[in-house]
C-alpha positions as CSV (number, residue, x, y, z in Angstrom):
1,M,2.1,17.8,19.9
2,Y,3.9,21.0,19.0
3,S,4.0,21.5,15.2
4,G,6.4,24.4,15.2
5,N,3.7,27.0,14.5
6,T,3.5,30.0,16.8
7,A,0.2,31.7,17.4
8,V,0.7,35.5,17.1
9,L,-2.4,37.5,18.0
10,K,-3.7,39.8,15.2
11,E,-6.7,41.9,16.0
12,G,-7.4,39.6,19.0
13,R,-7.5,36.4,16.9
14,P,-4.9,33.7,16.7
15,S,-3.0,33.6,13.4
16,V,-3.2,29.8,13.4
17,D,-6.5,28.0,12.6
18,I,-7.5,26.3,15.8
19,V,-11.0,25.3,14.9
20,D,-11.7,21.7,16.1
21,R,-8.2,21.5,17.6
22,V,-8.0,20.2,21.2
23,A,-6.5,22.4,23.9
24,V,-6.0,21.6,27.6
25,V,-6.1,24.5,30.0
26,T,-5.0,24.1,33.6
27,G,-5.8,26.6,36.3
28,A,-9.1,27.4,34.4
29,E,-10.9,28.5,37.6
30,S,-9.8,32.2,37.3
31,G,-7.3,34.6,35.9
32,L,-5.3,33.8,32.8
33,G,-6.5,30.1,32.7
34,R,-10.1,31.2,32.6
35,A,-9.5,33.9,30.0
36,T,-7.5,31.4,27.9
37,A,-10.1,28.8,28.0
38,L,-12.9,31.2,27.0
39,A,-10.8,32.7,24.2
40,L,-9.9,29.3,22.8
41,T,-13.5,28.2,22.9
42,K,-14.6,31.4,21.2
43,A,-12.0,30.8,18.5
44,G,-13.4,27.4,17.8
45,A,-11.1,25.0,19.7
46,R,-12.3,22.1,21.7
47,V,-11.2,22.9,25.2
48,A,-10.6,20.6,28.2
49,V,-10.5,22.7,31.4
50,L,-8.8,21.5,34.6
51,D,-8.5,23.0,38.1
52,R,-8.6,21.9,41.7
53,N,-12.0,23.6,42.2
54,A,-14.5,21.6,40.2
55,K,-17.4,23.8,41.0
56,A,-15.7,26.9,39.7
57,V,-14.6,25.1,36.5
58,R,-18.3,24.2,35.9
59,S,-19.0,28.0,35.6
60,V,-16.3,28.3,32.9
61,V,-17.8,25.3,31.0
62,E,-21.2,27.0,31.2
63,L,-19.9,30.3,30.0
64,S,-18.0,28.7,27.1
65,A,-21.3,27.0,26.0
66,L,-22.8,30.4,25.5
67,T,-20.1,31.7,23.1
């Protein structure tokens, strides 16, 4: 649900507290989707990753567990 807040990056971090918020990222296998999923995880969000290539998405999940 959109709350009207916009996340503006300051020093590489979102200006909105996203700890324990849920984010769904599509296209998480590579590129922007992958980078977004990893960044959101690092910032403390709970992230659901989706892509047609389940094997590649597993690598994103494993990487996010390390952050």
